C-alpha positions as CSV (number, residue, x, y, z in Angstrom):
1,M,-4.8,2.2,-0.9
2,Y,-1.2,0.4,-0.8
3,F,0.2,-3.1,0.3
4,I,4.0,-2.6,0.5
5,Q,6.6,-5.6,0.9
6,M,9.7,-4.7,2.5
7,S,12.9,-6.7,2.0
8,G,16.5,-6.6,2.9
9,F,18.8,-8.9,5.5
10,P,18.5,-8.1,8.9
11,G,20.1,-5.1,10.1
12,S,19.8,-3.5,6.5
13,G,17.1,-0.5,7.7
14,K,13.7,-2.2,6.8
15,S,12.1,-1.0,10.1
16,T,14.0,2.1,10.3
17,L,12.2,3.1,6.7
18,A,9.0,1.3,7.2
19,R,8.7,3.4,10.8
20,E,9.8,6.5,8.5
21,I,6.9,5.5,5.7
22,A,4.2,5.0,8.5
23,N,4.9,7.9,10.3
24,R,4.8,10.6,6.6
25,M,1.7,8.5,5.1
26,G,-0.3,7.3,8.0
27,F,0.4,3.6,6.7
28,I,0.2,0.5,9.2
29,I,2.9,-1.6,10.2
30,I,2.9,-5.3,10.2
31,D,6.4,-6.4,11.9
32,H,7.4,-9.6,11.4
33,D,9.6,-9.7,14.2
34,I,6.8,-8.4,16.8
35,V,4.5,-11.7,15.9
36,K,7.2,-13.8,15.6
37,S,8.8,-12.8,19.0
38,A,5.4,-13.3,20.3
39,L,5.5,-16.3,19.5
40,L,8.5,-17.4,20.6
41,N,7.8,-15.8,24.2
42,S,4.6,-17.6,24.5
43,I,6.1,-21.2,24.1
44,E,9.4,-20.5,25.6
45,A,9.1,-22.9,28.2
46,D,8.2,-25.9,25.3
47,S,11.0,-27.2,24.1
48,S,9.9,-29.3,21.7
49,F,8.1,-26.6,19.6
50,D,10.1,-25.9,16.6
51,G,11.7,-22.8,15.5
52,K,10.9,-23.1,11.5
53,L,7.2,-23.7,12.7
54,A,7.2,-20.9,14.4
55,G,8.2,-18.7,11.6
56,K,5.7,-20.4,9.5
57,I,2.9,-19.7,12.1
58,S,4.3,-16.4,12.4
59,Y,3.9,-15.2,8.6
60,T,0.3,-16.9,8.4
61,I,-0.3,-14.1,11.3
62,D,1.4,-11.8,9.4
63,F,-0.3,-11.9,6.2
64,S,-3.9,-12.2,8.2
65,L,-3.1,-9.2,10.2
66,A,-2.5,-7.6,6.8
67,D,-5.6,-8.8,5.1
68,F,-7.8,-7.5,7.9
69,H,-6.0,-4.2,7.8
70,L,-6.2,-4.0,4.0
71,S,-9.9,-4.8,4.2
72,Q,-10.7,-2.1,6.7
73,G,-9.7,0.6,3.8
74,H,-5.8,0.9,5.5
75,S,-2.3,0.9,3.4
76,V,-0.1,-1.6,5.1
77,I,3.5,-2.2,5.0
78,L,4.6,-5.6,5.7
79,D,8.0,-5.5,7.8
80,S,9.9,-9.0,6.7
81,P,13.3,-10.2,4.9
82,C,10.8,-11.4,2.2
83,L,13.0,-14.6,1.7
84,Y,10.6,-16.8,0.1
85,E,8.8,-16.8,-3.2
86,E,5.2,-17.5,-1.9
87,M,5.8,-14.2,0.3
88,I,6.0,-12.5,-2.8
89,E,2.9,-14.4,-4.6
90,K,0.7,-13.8,-1.1
91,G,1.3,-10.3,-1.0
92,I,0.7,-9.8,-4.6
93,K,-2.7,-11.7,-4.3
94,L,-3.2,-9.7,-1.3
95,A,-3.0,-6.7,-3.1
96,Q,-4.8,-7.6,-5.7
97,K,-7.7,-9.1,-3.5
98,Y,-8.0,-5.4,-2.2
99,D,-7.1,-3.3,-5.4
100,A,-4.4,-1.9,-3.4
101,E,-1.2,-0.7,-5.3
102,Y,1.6,-3.3,-4.7
103,K,5.0,-1.9,-3.9
104,Y,8.4,-3.6,-3.3
105,I,10.4,-2.3,-1.3
106,E,14.3,-3.5,-1.0
107,C,16.6,-2.3,1.8
108,Y,20.2,-3.3,0.4
109,L,23.3,-3.1,2.2
110,D,26.1,-5.2,1.0
111,D,28.7,-4.2,4.0
112,F,29.5,-7.1,6.7
113,E,30.9,-5.1,9.0
114,E,28.3,-2.8,9.2
115,I,25.1,-5.0,9.3
116,N,27.1,-7.1,12.2
117,H,27.6,-3.1,14.1
118,R,24.0,-2.9,13.5
119,L,22.9,-5.6,14.6
120,K,25.0,-5.8,17.7
121,S,23.9,-2.4,18.7
122,R,20.5,-2.6,18.3
123,E,17.9,-3.4,20.7
124,K,17.2,-7.6,20.1
125,M,13.9,-8.8,20.0
126,L,13.8,-12.9,20.7
127,S,13.1,-13.6,17.0
128,Q,16.2,-11.5,15.6
129,I,19.7,-12.5,15.1
130,S,22.7,-10.6,16.7
131,E,25.5,-11.3,14.9
132,I,26.3,-13.2,11.3
133,R,29.6,-15.4,11.9
134,S,29.9,-16.0,7.9
135,K,30.7,-13.7,5.4
136,E,29.8,-16.2,2.9
137,G,26.5,-16.9,4.3
138,F,25.9,-13.3,4.7
139,Y,26.5,-13.2,0.7
140,A,24.5,-16.1,0.0
141,T,21.9,-14.9,1.6
142,L,22.2,-11.2,0.5
143,N,22.1,-12.3,-3.3
144,S,19.0,-14.9,-2.7
145,A,16.6,-12.1,-2.0
146,K,13.5,-12.8,-3.8
147,K,11.7,-10.1,-6.2
148,P,8.7,-9.8,-7.8
149,I,9.0,-10.5,-11.5
150,D,6.4,-8.5,-12.8
151,F,6.5,-5.6,-10.9
152,K,8.9,-2.3,-10.5
153,C,10.9,-2.9,-7.4
154,L,12.5,-0.5,-5.6
155,V,16.3,-1.3,-4.2
156,V,17.4,1.5,-1.5
157,D,21.1,1.9,-0.9
158,T,20.7,1.9,3.2
159,S,24.3,2.6,3.9
160,Q,23.5,6.4,3.6
161,P,21.1,8.2,6.0
162,I,17.5,7.7,5.6
163,E,17.2,11.8,5.0
164,R,19.4,10.9,1.8
165,Y,16.7,8.7,0.3
166,I,13.3,9.0,1.9
167,E,12.1,11.4,-0.7
168,N,12.7,8.6,-3.8
169,V,10.6,6.1,-1.8
170,I,7.9,8.4,-1.0
171,R,7.5,9.0,-4.8
172,Y,8.1,5.6,-5.8
173,I,5.2,4.5,-3.3
174,K,3.0,7.4,-4.7
175,F,3.7,6.8,-8.2
176,R,0.9,5.1,-9.7
177,M,1.2,2.9,-13.4
178,P,-1.2,2.9,-15.4
179,R,-3.8,0.3,-15.5
180,G,-2.8,-2.7,-17.3
181,I,0.9,-2.2,-16.3
182,K,2.4,-3.4,-13.1
């Protein structure tokens, strides 16, 4: 059983890669944008509701869903930008709780124009951004990605077509570290 945390800037290809992994390996995807967009849709009329609170609540829902599916013996992919240390800590603890193999995959694309092209051309959910206006903000966020310290992570160059890296991703997922080594 596996618990995979996706990471990467919006538009970097996390959801595309998560879907391909799920299709090939039969994993369940918890998509943060679906959860947050559903929450935002349900409170849309309440202008007093804080967007940051919606994000916090949706992460709580994400991890609750992941916990449930892992408890049922299913492998889970958490499709989220993973920008906070506490998310990594929660992910590792959740994997340990169910003796699931923990994997961390970062989709990395450092091309400002390509990210903006992807953001503008995708079908946007309520929780998703549609454009990046500041190169400085983009690179600051890109370079502040959080990674687990004690685990081997996979960073994928998603500027390439998925066919070029999917087999490497599957090998990374299937590789089991010997007990005692993370």
